[in-house]
Residue, then its C-alpha position, 0 to 999 in steps of 0.5 A: m472512489f476516484h476523484q479530482n485532486n485525489i490520489t487513490i491507492y489500492t495495495d495488497g501483499s502475498s506470501r507463498g508459505n509464511p514465511g516464503p516467497g512473497g509479493f506486494a502490489s500498489i495501484v496508484v490512481v492520480d487525479s482520476s487521469k493516470v494509473i501506475e501499477f507496481g509490484g515487487h517480490d522478496k525471496h523469503t518474507t511474511n505476508n505482513k511484510m508484503e502488506l506493509s511493502g505494498v502500502i510503502h511503495g504505493l505512498k512513494i509513488a504517490l508522493n512522486n506524483v503529487t501536484h499542487d492540486i492534490k488534497q487527499i491520498t486515500v489508501y485501500s487495503d485488505s490488511k487489518y494489520v496494516l490499517n490498525g497499525i497505522s491508525s491506532w497501534i503506532h502511536n503507543w509503539k512510538k511513545n514506548n520506544w517501539k515496544t508493544a504493550a507486552k514490552k516486546e519489540v514491534l515486529n516489522q519495526d523497520l517497515w513501520q518506521e519507514l511508513d511512519k516517515l511517509v505519512e509524516t511527509v504526506s502531512q507536511k505537504n498539507i495533504k490528508i490521508g485516509w485509510n480504508y478497509v476493503k474486503g479481500h478476495a471479494d467483489n472489488s475489482y481494484n483489490n482483486r487486481a492488486d491481489i493478482i499483481a502480488t501473487t504474480c510477483a510472489d510466484e514469478g519473483v518479479t519486480k516491475v511496473f505492470y502498467e503506467g498510463d491513462f486511467k480511462v484505458w486502464n479502468a476499461l481493462n480492469g474496472 
């Protein structure tokens, strides 16, 4: 899961209501040595927007921490919307000028376009990116931690770095 020359990202999003106050989380593990936990909020949003925001912010943090040794970024999300969107649907959306198969505007188009640009930036750095599903609210401690951060941000209206430091210390606390 956590490897040398790899950045691993766990993300989650939460909305209290839908729409309602929301939060997102990104846990970024750089090269099995450093961890950055970041969470943010929006006063009035949807769960899908927060799921996308978690991935977007995770990739931004990852790109700010890329060294010449990084060969892979692996993203874990419990959002099939995000994973299907970035792995499959986005190709047709782009071909169809950001319209769905039903000829309707793609929802959250601004966030999808931002995510698409980040994925392109990763690719231009010759870094592979992998997208993985992790079941939410199950036995994955990293996904559960992302859920805690996202719901805390939604409930408390905070945007902040929750932790930045040594992976071994963080893993002892959370793994």
